[in-house]
Every structure is written in structure tokens, then in C-alpha cells.
N, C-alpha and C positions, 0 to 999 in steps of 0.2 A: 804548496809549501810557501813559506814566508821568508823574505830576506830582510835582515835587520841592518839598517844603515845609520851611521852617525851623522847628525846634523852639524853644520859648522858653528864655531864659537860656543861649543858646549851647551847648545840649546836643549838638546835631549836626543831621543832616539826616534827614528821614523820607521814605519813598516811598509815595505813594498811587496805587494802580493803578485805572484806570477799569474799569468793568464794562459798557461800552457794547456789547461783543460779546455778553455774556451777555444783556443786555436785548433786543438785536436777535434773538437766537436764540429767545427765549421770547415775543416779541411782546406785552409787557405792555400791557393795555388802557389803563392810566393813565400811560403813558410821557410824555404831553404834559400832565400835570396841573399842571405848573409855569407854563404860559403865562399871559400877562396878557390876558384877553379879558373882555367883559361877562358871559359865562356862567361863566368861571372865578372871577370875583369874587363871585358869588352865595354866600349862605349855603347850605351843602350841603343842609340840611333844606328850605329854600325851593325850591331847584333840583329836588330829587327830588319834592317835593309838586306843584310846578307841572307838571313833565313827566309825572308819573303821571296828573294830571287830563287833560292832553291825550291821553295814551295810552288811557285808558279811553273817552274820547269818540271817539277814532279807530276803535277796534275795533267800535263800535256804529253807525258810519255806514252808510247804505243806498244812497245814490245816487252816481253817478260824479263829479259836480261837487264834492261835499263831500269825496270821497276825494282828488281832485286838489288841492283847497285844503289838506287836511291834509298831503299830501306836500310841498306848497310851504312850509308852515309848518315842517315838520320839517327840510327842506333849509336853510331860512333860519337856523334855530337852529344847525345843523351848521356853516354858513359863519361864523357869529358866533364860534364857538369858535377859529377860525384854526388848527385842526389840519391838518397836511398831508394833502391828498386821497389821496396814495399810501398813507399809513398807514391812512386810513379804509377804502380799498378792501381792503387786506390783512386788516383786521379783519372786514369785512362780507361778503367775497366768498362764503364758504361758506354763510352764512345766506341770501344772495340767491340762490345756486344752489338751495338747498333750497326757498325760496319759489317760485322759477320752476318747479321740478319739480312741486310741489303744484298750482300754477296750471294747468299743462299737464294734469295728471291730472283736475282739475275740469272743464277744457274738454272733455275726452274724454267725461265723463259728463254733459255738458249744463248745467253750472252756469255762473256768471258769474266767470270767472277773473281778469279785469282788475281788478275791484273788490277781490277777495281779494289780488291782488298789490300793489295800491296801499296797502291798509290794513296788510298785513304789513310792507311796506317802510317805511312811515311809522313803525310801531311799533318796528322794528329800529333805525332811525336815532335815534329818541327815546331808546331804552335806551342806545345808544352814547353819545349826548350826556350822558346822566345820569351814567354811570359812567366816562367818559374824561376828564372835566374836574375831577375831584378824585381824590386818592389813594384807593385801594380801601378801605383801612382806615378812612379818614375817611367814605367813602360808607356803609360798613357801620354806623358809629356814627350817621350821620345817619338811616339806616333805623330804627335803634332809637329815635332821637329823635322820629320821626313816628308811632310806634305799632306798629312791627313787633315780633313776639314776640322776646324776648331769646334764646331757645334757637335760633330760626331764624337770627338774625343771627350768632350764634356759629358755627353749622354752616357758614354761607356763608364766614365769615372763615377758618376752618381748612381748608375745601375749597380756597379760592383760594390759601392760603399753601402748602399741602403738595402741590398738584397739580404744582408746578414741581419739588419735591423728588423726586416719583415720576418725572417726566420725566428728571431727571438720573440717577436710578437706572437707568432704561431705557437711556439713552445709554451708561452705563458697561457694562452687560451687552451691548449691541449692539456696542460697540467691542471688548469681549473676544472676541465671536464672530468679528468681522472679523480680529482678530489670529490666530485659529485657522483662518483660511482658510475660514470658513463662507460658503456662497453660498445665496441664497434661490432654491429650486427647488420644483417641484411633485412632491415625492417624500415617501416615508414618513419618511425621516431628517429632512427639513426640518420636517415636522409634529411629530415627537418633540422636536426641538430647540426649536421655538417653544413647545411645551407646557411644557417644562422652564423656559424663560425666563419665561413668564407665572407659573408656579408660584413660581419664585424671587422674582419681583417682588412677588407677593402675600405671601409669607413675610416678606420684608424690610419691606414696608409694615406688616404686623401687628406685627412687632417694634418698628418705629419708633413706631407709635401707642401701644404699651404703655409705651415709655420716655417719650414725651411726656406721657402721662396721669399717670404716676408723678411726673414732674418738676412738673407743674401742681399735683398734690395737695400735694406737699412745700412748694411756694412759696405755697400758700394762694390759688390762682386762684379768683376769684369772678365773673368776667365781663369785659366789655369796658371796660377802664380805659385810655383813650388820653389822651395829653397834648395834647388838642385841645379848646378851648372854642368853642362856637358863639355868635354874636351876630347876631341878625336885625335889620336896619335898614329904613328906608323903601324903599330900592331893592329889597330882597328881597320886601317886602310888595307892592310895585308889580308885580313879576314874577309873583307868585302870582295877583294880581288880574287881570293881563293874560291869563295862560294860562286862568284860569277863564272870563273873558269870551270868549276865542277858542273854548274848548271848547263853551260854551253856544251860541255863534253857529253853529259847525259843526253841532251837533246839531239846532238849530232849522232850519237850511238843509236838512239831510238829511231831516228829517221833512216839511218843506214840499214839497220836490222829490219825495219818495217818494209823497205823497198826490196830487200832480198827475199 
């Protein structure tokens, strides 16, 4: 749909076109970063630090009870975000399928799959909570703010930004093939066409990266310069302290139960 907005000083009317269909097609992980929830209101640095503390504690748990408690904490944080559960499932379904497949494989070879499934699921939910409740560029700057290497955060930023550009390039090439009555079949012609499509995509990606690099050099790019200032308050410090307490409690419980 279109939104009509009045330009200042009687200049005329302007048309602003929504990009909801574009967002729906690409399933942006930070689509609901604008919500007002206790997790959204946290300083991004405090949020990432607290969740990473829980994350590292979770992957080290040894007993079933602690794993269940960790999953309960993760789900509680997820529910506090107020993000629609349908969107959550869309984002996590492939990761959950992969975790389930790994757990089944471990079961076949005699390992303990249920603990692995619980730990991995908890970690996946925590990562989703960390990066879905702030704009991705803000989360990247927050990573830099808590000590992540600058080069790594820049790589993450550009990867996330241009992966959608590559997806659009692929969609254009795929649409072009459909207009030429191309059909996906198990034949030599199909393999040749797909090979040419992939080669074209790589060439366009390389050319685009060269253009972007030259533009960055000409404009004096020096790193992550975002118009976002962080300010950590008492609520943020309380969140970090709470997650640290929960992480220690989970680990102590895990060690105690494991020794029993």
C-alpha cells in the first residue's frame, strides 16, 4: 500500500511506499526490534553481555535438570520480548530441525541426545533474543562495545547487509530463467544452466564488492560510525547481575547434580 504525506510549505504531495512485502520475503531477524518490552529497553551492550553469560553457562551444563532449567530461562526471556511466536518459529525452525537431526545421530551412536538437544535449543533461543530485539547494525556496534574485534564486527555487518542484495540478484536471475520457460529437471541442460547462473551470481557479486570497496575508500571509511549512543543505567546493570547470578546458579546445580 501507499501512504500519502503532505510536503511542507504547500509544495505538493509525496508518496511513501511501504516495504512490508520486501521485509516479509527476506524474513529480517530484527523486524520486531521496534517493540516496547523489558528486553527491548535494555542497553544493547548489557543485553548481549548478559545473554552471552547465560549462553556460555548453558553449553557447559552436564545434567538433565540444569538443562531443563536453562531452557525454561531461555523461553521466559523469549516470551518477555513479546515477539509473535509465529515469527519466532519461522526464524528458528531450520535450526531446530538441524539440532534434532544431530540429536538423533548422537542417539544412534549411544550418546545422550536429550541433553544436547536441550542445550542447543536453549542456546539458539538466547541468540535469537539477543539479535532480534535490537536493529542488527546496533547489535553489531554493541558487540564492538563489549570487546569484540573491530574487523570481525565489520565483516558481520557487511555480510548481513549484502546477503539480501545477493538474494535479490538471485531472484532476478531466477525470474529471467522462468520468463525463458526454463524448468528445473534432472538433466544435463539443467545442470549447465544452474552452473551458468551460479557463475553469473559470483561475477556480479565480485563486481559489486569492487565498486563498494572503491566507494568506501573514496569516502574515507574508517569503521563502524553509527548515529547511536549507548547509555547504561541501573536497570541494565541489574539485568547483567541477574543473568550472572542465574548462570552461576545453573552451573553450581549442574556440578552438584553431576557429582551425585
